[in-house]
C-alpha angles and dihedrals in degrees: 000000000000119000094230091060089052090047092051092049090048089053091055094047093046093050091053095045098081092039094052092046090052091047089053090060123099121208092345094310142069120271088198132054101267091202087072092062097068089044093055090043089055090050090050092051091046093052093048093046092046091052093052091044089053089052091051092049090054094048126098091259111046115216125254112255124181110206100175112130093229088064099038092050091066094065099072091065099069089039090061092046092050090047091058093041095052092051093045088053092060092047092050093055091059088066105035136038121251094257093052090046091053092049092049090047088067089073083082086076088062094047092042091053091052094046091046089058095044103041108018094041091226119152119225121206123246089252091054092050090049089052090050092051092047090049092054092047092046093051091052097047092046089065096050108108120230114229090231092060101061143318114338093215089110127040094213130059096231137037115285090239089065092054093047092050091045091052091048090049092052092049093048092047092051094045093049091045096051093044092047091051089052090053095045093051096038090095142353096264119143113278090228093052090052090048092050090055093045096047095042090060089041091056092047094050093045090050089049089052091054091049091048090053089054092052091047092059095035095249089287090149094043127253116321096247091061092056097032094120098027111137093009119150133180088268091055091052090050088053089054093050091044093052092046095047091047090054092051092050092048091053090053091052091047090054101042105021127015145256094271090061089048098051094043091050090052091046089060086063090073095080094047092046092052093049093048092046090056091058100035103039103019087246112181109203118212122231089258093053094045093050093044093049097047095044094049095044094053099028 
């Protein structure tokens, strides 16, 4: 399977992620517990990875699987980071529209470039650094509101909480991505064995988060497993499958390509997200947003 096919598929799934999450909302909020979505997505990824690992184990050439604790103990770290990131993502989309979320998500290219240099010891060319700086500037200017568009009481086109959460989401995504790539390429273990470890810890930590929420409110809504699917619609299930499938594709790119391919493929999702938002949510992009989206998608 060629990496560019995976990257193209990842672009489609990423562009629909924010849109589907917004469509799953009711009256500006979630009728379901959005913390259950990452949990079910982790279970989905774990089941799929376990199935393919089982097939490999029954093949003529069994896969390589490192079971030493000093290697296994590294996998909980990205699981915790992804847990926080997935929940921040849902919170962000209550403040900003899908197109703005997708644009802000491209800040992960900036943070990924910096982390690549610091932790992976990879040198980026001068042209790549210039592109990263322009990307950061472009993302900022795209959110400055023109006085002809609406009231000039606020400089930015969305609440400041949305931008802070979006920035946090981009940083967490980059950190988790770079660390996961390090784990995936640390040895020649089977991709599916590495995924099973990653998603097992991910499922455990997401379940712990649901249990912690129950303790925080004194179990007034009952234990989490009794309301696991409460408020779920077909759209919510599609969000779960989208999130799970995206994670599986990202792990493949981490193993056989790298983070730069991943973040640039997701940045291409901006243009598609903006076009779909215009038709689905009557989104009216400003001149800044239109220029920023087109230049980054084709640049």
